[in-house]
C-alpha positions in Angstrom: -32.7 -61.9 71.0 -30.6 -64.3 68.9 -33.3 -64.4 66.2 -33.3 -60.6 66.0 -29.6 -60.4 65.6 -29.6 -63.1 63.0 -32.4 -61.4 61.1 -30.6 -58.1 61.2 -27.3 -59.7 60.0 -29.1 -61.4 57.1 -30.8 -58.1 56.2 -27.5 -56.3 56.2 -26.0 -59.0 53.9 -28.9 -58.8 51.5 -28.7 -55.0 51.3 -24.9 -55.1 50.8 -25.2 -57.6 47.9 -28.0 -55.6 46.3 -26.0 -52.4 46.5 -22.8 -54.0 45.2 -24.5 -55.2 42.0 -24.0 -53.1 38.9 -27.2 -51.7 37.6 -28.2 -52.8 34.1 -28.2 -49.9 31.7 -27.8 -50.0 27.9 -25.1 -47.4 28.0 -23.0 -49.8 30.1 -23.1 -52.3 27.2 -19.9 -52.0 25.3 -19.9 -51.9 21.5 -23.6 -51.4 21.0 -23.2 -48.4 18.8 -21.0 -47.7 15.8 -19.1 -45.0 17.8 -17.7 -47.6 20.1 -16.2 -49.5 17.1 -15.0 -46.4 15.3 -11.5 -46.3 16.8 -10.9 -50.1 17.2 -11.8 -50.7 13.5 -10.3 -47.4 12.3 -13.5 -46.6 10.4 -13.4 -43.7 8.0 -16.0 -40.9 8.1 -17.5 -42.3 4.9 -17.9 -45.8 6.4 -19.5 -44.3 9.5 -22.0 -42.3 7.4 -22.8 -45.4 5.3 -23.3 -47.5 8.4 -25.5 -44.9 10.0 -27.6 -44.7 6.8 -28.1 -48.4 6.9 -29.1 -48.3 10.6 -31.5 -45.4 9.9 -33.1 -47.2 7.0 -33.9 -50.3 9.1 -34.9 -48.3 12.2 -37.6 -46.6 10.1 -39.1 -49.8 8.8 -38.8 -51.8 12.0 -42.1 -52.8 13.6 -43.3 -51.7 17.0 -40.7 -52.6 19.7 -43.4 -53.3 22.3 -42.9 -56.9 23.3 -46.5 -57.3 24.3 -47.7 -56.7 20.8 -45.1 -59.0 19.1 -46.5 -62.0 17.5 -44.1 -64.9 16.6 -44.3 -63.8 13.0 -43.4 -60.2 13.9 -40.5 -61.5 15.9 -39.2 -63.6 13.1 -39.6 -60.7 10.7 -37.6 -58.5 13.1 -34.8 -61.1 13.4 -34.7 -61.3 9.6 -34.5 -57.5 9.3 -31.7 -57.3 11.9 -29.8 -59.9 10.1 -30.1 -58.0 6.8 -29.0 -54.8 8.6 -25.9 -56.5 10.0 -25.0 -58.0 6.6 -25.3 -54.6 4.9 -23.2 -52.9 7.6 -20.7 -55.7 7.5 -20.4 -55.3 3.7 -19.2 -51.7 4.2 -16.1 -52.9 6.1 -12.8 -53.8 4.5 -11.4 -57.4 4.8 -9.0 -56.2 7.6 -11.8 -54.5 9.5 -14.1 -57.6 9.1 -11.3 -59.8 10.7 -10.8 -57.3 13.5 -14.6 -57.1 14.1 -14.8 -60.9 14.3 -12.0 -60.9 16.9 -13.7 -58.2 19.0 -17.0 -60.1 18.9 -15.3 -63.4 19.9 -13.5 -61.7 22.8 -16.9 -60.2 23.9 -18.6 -63.6 23.8 -15.7 -65.1 25.9 -15.9 -62.3 28.4 -19.7 -62.7 28.7 -19.3 -66.5 29.2 -16.7 -65.9 31.9 -18.9 -63.4 33.7 -21.8 -65.8 33.5 -19.8 -68.7 34.9 -18.6 -66.5 37.7 -22.2 -65.4 38.5 -23.6 -68.9 38.3 -23.9 -70.7 41.7 -21.5 -73.5 42.4 -23.7 -76.5 42.0 -21.1 -78.9 43.3 -21.0 -77.3 46.7 -24.8 -77.3 46.9 -24.9 -81.0 46.2 -22.4 -81.8 49.0 
């Protein structure tokens, strides 16, 4: 009987933790599109149009996104293209916007690092 109760309790805990987790969805990722930066960087309509044109240009020439078909050479090419795209889009921004953009990115990196450290198991208590 005790085994059944322990198994049931463990099952309830596992289900609760699973339900409590936020599902991964690209829409939940902040600042993945130009629209999310629009107000923070105070982008003009012209800048938005120029950035969207750069993104469209690179989207058309990007290779297949299927990871199974990606060779190391294709991955490297894709990284290079993404870097070029970022540089072109970054060149459209004013100096003030570039500074603000760097601040936003730095804050996002710090937030991700904090979330990762919270999610990581406490290795000290495991060793004890």
